[in-house]
C-alpha positions as MATLAB code, in Angstrom:
seq = 'MKYTVALMILGYIMVFSGLLVALSGVEYKICVASIEVPAEFSGRVYPISTHLKPQLIVSKEDFQVSLNERYEEKFTVDNTFFYPTINIVGKTSDENYRGFIVIANASNIDQVFVFYELKPSEKNSGKVLNISIAPLLSIDPGEYVLALQFNTSAFIDRIWIKGLTEASVPIPEVVFIATDHQVETFDYLCGIKYTNALIGVGISASGLSLTAISIALIIIEVRSARKPKFKKR';
ca = [
       1.039   77.606  -34.255;
       1.888   77.478  -30.592;
      -1.389   75.634  -29.862;
      -0.508   73.028  -32.421;
       2.847   72.429  -30.850;
       1.294   72.141  -27.463;
      -1.149   69.578  -28.852;
       1.669   67.588  -30.308;
       3.568   67.617  -26.939;
       0.380   66.467  -25.224;
       0.137   63.612  -27.710;
       3.722   62.505  -26.969;
       3.045   62.710  -23.209;
      -0.088   60.554  -23.620;
       1.726   58.001  -25.766;
       4.530   57.432  -23.240;
       2.167   57.561  -20.286;
      -0.006   54.963  -21.939;
       2.976   52.721  -22.588;
       4.065   52.933  -18.973;
       0.605   52.054  -17.763;
       0.339   49.199  -20.274;
       3.654   47.728  -19.282;
       2.734   47.754  -15.627;
      -0.891   47.027  -16.134;
      -0.936   43.219  -16.147;
      -1.832   42.072  -12.639;
      -1.407   38.502  -11.465;
      -3.794   37.239   -8.750;
      -2.050   34.911   -6.273;
      -4.233   32.656   -4.115;
      -3.186   30.712   -1.056;
      -4.504   27.290   -0.176;
      -3.858   24.785    2.544;
      -4.229   21.080    2.866;
      -3.885   18.551    5.636;
      -1.258   15.957    5.008;
      -1.033   12.872    7.216;
       2.265   12.943    9.044;
       2.126    9.485   10.481;
       0.316    6.200    9.850;
      -0.255    3.283   12.024;
      -1.065   -0.264   10.947;
       0.295   -3.614   10.242;
       1.290   -5.460    7.051;
       1.106   -9.243    6.851;
       3.296  -10.869    4.172;
       1.433  -13.042    1.656;
       3.002  -16.456    1.398;
       2.470  -20.074    0.677;
       3.603  -22.921    2.771;
       3.766  -26.732    2.433;
       1.446  -28.751    4.619;
       1.304  -32.539    5.018;
      -1.685  -34.369    3.624;
      -2.676  -37.961    3.206;
      -2.873  -39.205   -0.422;
      -3.780  -42.801    0.336;
      -4.831  -44.417    3.587;
      -5.867  -48.137    3.848;
      -6.088  -50.149    7.095;
      -6.597  -53.713    8.218;
      -6.551  -55.986    5.166;
      -5.072  -59.300    4.233;
      -2.665  -60.034    1.337;
      -2.672  -63.710    0.410;
       0.279  -65.714   -0.814;
       1.476  -64.498   -4.219;
      -1.717  -62.523   -4.519;
      -1.366  -59.028   -5.919;
      -3.260  -56.374   -3.967;
      -4.177  -53.263   -5.893;
      -5.601  -49.929   -4.654;
      -6.467  -47.141   -7.146;
      -6.183  -43.555   -5.970;
      -6.503  -40.045   -7.440;
      -4.124  -37.087   -6.915;
      -5.654  -33.684   -7.347;
      -2.679  -31.536   -6.479;
       1.074  -31.843   -6.807;
       2.597  -33.430   -3.776;
       6.273  -33.090   -2.787;
       8.365  -35.719   -1.131;
       5.677  -38.425   -0.937;
       6.421  -40.952    1.818;
       5.046  -44.529    1.772;
       4.550  -46.219    5.139;
       3.665  -49.947    5.628;
       2.908  -51.417    9.113;
       1.976  -55.082    9.555;
       3.352  -58.600    9.809;
       3.913  -61.568    7.588;
       3.495  -65.259    8.163;
       7.123  -66.036    7.345;
      10.135  -64.074    8.568;
      11.966  -64.774    5.272;
       9.432  -62.883    3.209;
       9.939  -61.251   -0.128;
       7.642  -58.814   -1.871;
       7.387  -55.557   -3.653;
       5.387  -52.352   -3.790;
       4.588  -50.573   -6.999;
       3.029  -47.221   -7.940;
       2.030  -47.036  -11.563;
      -0.171  -45.126  -13.982;
      -3.746  -46.402  -13.603;
      -4.420  -46.214  -17.325;
      -1.064  -47.675  -18.287;
       0.278  -50.210  -15.825;
       3.621  -50.363  -17.664;
       4.360  -46.777  -16.725;
       5.804  -47.459  -13.317;
       6.826  -44.512  -11.034;
       7.881  -46.470   -7.944;
       9.157  -50.108   -7.623;
      10.562  -51.009   -4.162;
      11.574  -54.517   -3.079;
      10.306  -55.583    0.364;
      12.476  -57.873    2.411;
      13.789  -58.337    5.955;
      16.512  -55.968    7.129;
      18.259  -54.939   10.339;
      15.467  -52.481   10.896;
      12.714  -54.945    9.891;
      13.706  -58.305   11.250;
      11.425  -61.247   11.719;
       7.807  -61.135   10.672;
       7.173  -57.545   11.638;
       6.655  -54.992    8.834;
       7.510  -51.392    9.565;
       8.686  -49.873    6.328;
       8.928  -46.134    5.463;
      10.336  -44.977    2.069;
      10.389  -41.781    0.130;
      11.127  -42.832   -3.403;
       9.906  -39.744   -5.298;
      10.611  -35.971   -5.195;
       7.050  -35.210   -6.258;
       3.862  -36.821   -7.565;
       1.735  -34.922  -10.007;
      -2.066  -34.851  -10.365;
      -3.460  -37.975  -12.112;
      -4.914  -41.518  -11.732;
      -2.575  -44.015  -10.034;
      -2.643  -47.629   -8.820;
      -0.775  -48.909   -5.723;
       0.190  -52.668   -5.971;
       1.488  -54.790   -3.136;
       2.512  -58.461   -3.341;
       4.351  -60.999   -1.054;
       5.668  -64.528   -1.419;
       3.822  -65.301    1.764;
       0.577  -64.189    3.347;
       0.651  -60.899    5.228;
      -1.653  -58.812    7.363;
      -1.389  -55.105    6.860;
      -2.333  -52.966    9.747;
      -1.872  -49.687    7.898;
      -0.532  -48.491    4.564;
      -0.620  -44.834    3.717;
       1.079  -42.378    1.368;
       1.548  -38.914    2.709;
       3.012  -35.897    0.890;
       3.476  -32.135    1.194;
       1.199  -29.900   -0.801;
       1.186  -26.149   -1.213;
      -1.374  -24.091    0.734;
      -1.708  -20.426    0.326;
      -2.269  -18.062    3.237;
      -5.481  -16.063    2.852;
      -4.836  -12.454    1.847;
      -5.669  -10.254    4.853;
      -7.054   -6.784    4.621;
      -4.405   -4.151    5.304;
      -5.645   -0.971    6.938;
      -3.546    2.196    7.587;
      -4.910    4.787    9.953;
      -3.627    8.432    9.960;
      -2.804    9.189   13.565;
      -1.383   12.700   13.054;
      -1.757   15.548   10.443;
       0.259   18.613    9.390;
      -1.014   21.548    7.389;
       0.807   22.484    4.204;
       0.124   25.841    2.428;
       1.077   26.766   -1.061;
       0.575   29.628   -3.447;
      -0.806   29.377   -6.922;
      -1.714   31.688   -9.826;
      -5.510   31.891   -9.960;
      -6.152   34.832  -12.310;
      -4.674   37.568  -14.570;
      -6.153   41.109  -14.755;
      -5.661   43.126  -17.962;
      -7.756   46.252  -17.094;
      -4.834   48.657  -16.561;
      -3.112   47.345  -19.628;
      -6.153   48.098  -21.780;
      -6.425   51.555  -20.297;
      -2.766   52.190  -21.093;
      -3.171   51.075  -24.627;
      -6.191   53.379  -25.009;
      -4.206   56.353  -23.667;
      -1.345   55.600  -25.986;
      -3.667   55.258  -28.979;
      -5.247   58.663  -28.056;
      -1.875   60.193  -27.729;
      -0.876   58.881  -31.223;
      -4.034   60.338  -32.638;
      -3.317   63.763  -31.172;
       0.293   63.645  -32.336;
      -0.775   62.761  -35.905;
      -3.395   65.579  -35.835;
      -0.849   68.109  -34.549;
       1.657   67.073  -37.179;
      -0.971   67.487  -39.905;
      -1.922   70.891  -38.596;
       1.748   72.000  -38.518;
       2.225   70.928  -42.119;
      -0.866   72.879  -43.178;
       0.236   75.961  -41.305;
       3.727   75.788  -42.816;
       2.429   75.434  -46.378;
       0.042   78.367  -45.827;
       2.853   80.531  -44.520;
       5.039   79.769  -47.664;
       2.414   80.688  -50.203;
       3.270   84.066  -52.046;
       0.895   86.907  -51.537;
      -0.075   88.912  -54.654;
      -1.058   92.621  -54.470;
      -3.959   93.867  -56.386;
      -3.347   96.591  -58.910;
];
């Protein structure tokens, strides 16, 4: 009987010991790594922008306009031009001249965009022509015709139309160079070990088995002790 009790006590001890080992048996593996982080950069950033640049739309020099003759010049606009300026330099045969300048749609003359009357003024007195006007805010891409007419003959030294068009700045390559570095370290979980936990579970299972066996033996011994003994006659 006493051996059975000792076996049961040993089973209990193994159960509790196995539980303690299992609870403390999970091991976490911590690893340490380091990286170099740039602490400072050097470089230059150029803003991307567009700007307006002047460009000639029409340029015609040294030509004669006869009396009441309509001079026409067709031209093509490929880009949108802002604030187009018309400049006429020359002279007429009569200081009391009258005339006009027209800009119209080349495919539809009735669609007039500019009509400006030419006549002497304080700025343009006598036979000299030196006229500069800016009649439009913008002129869009398309086919146009420039018409010029006087009630007298005139010699034109120069007539041109100049406007502002958008020009984009080429996108430069932006380069940053790391001039200094600093080392950063950090810990991270890189593994879990269950060996001790499995050993603890095995010990507890063995302890439970011993306990069950010892209890079974005790029950058998108790039942054997309670059986009545009969004497032979």
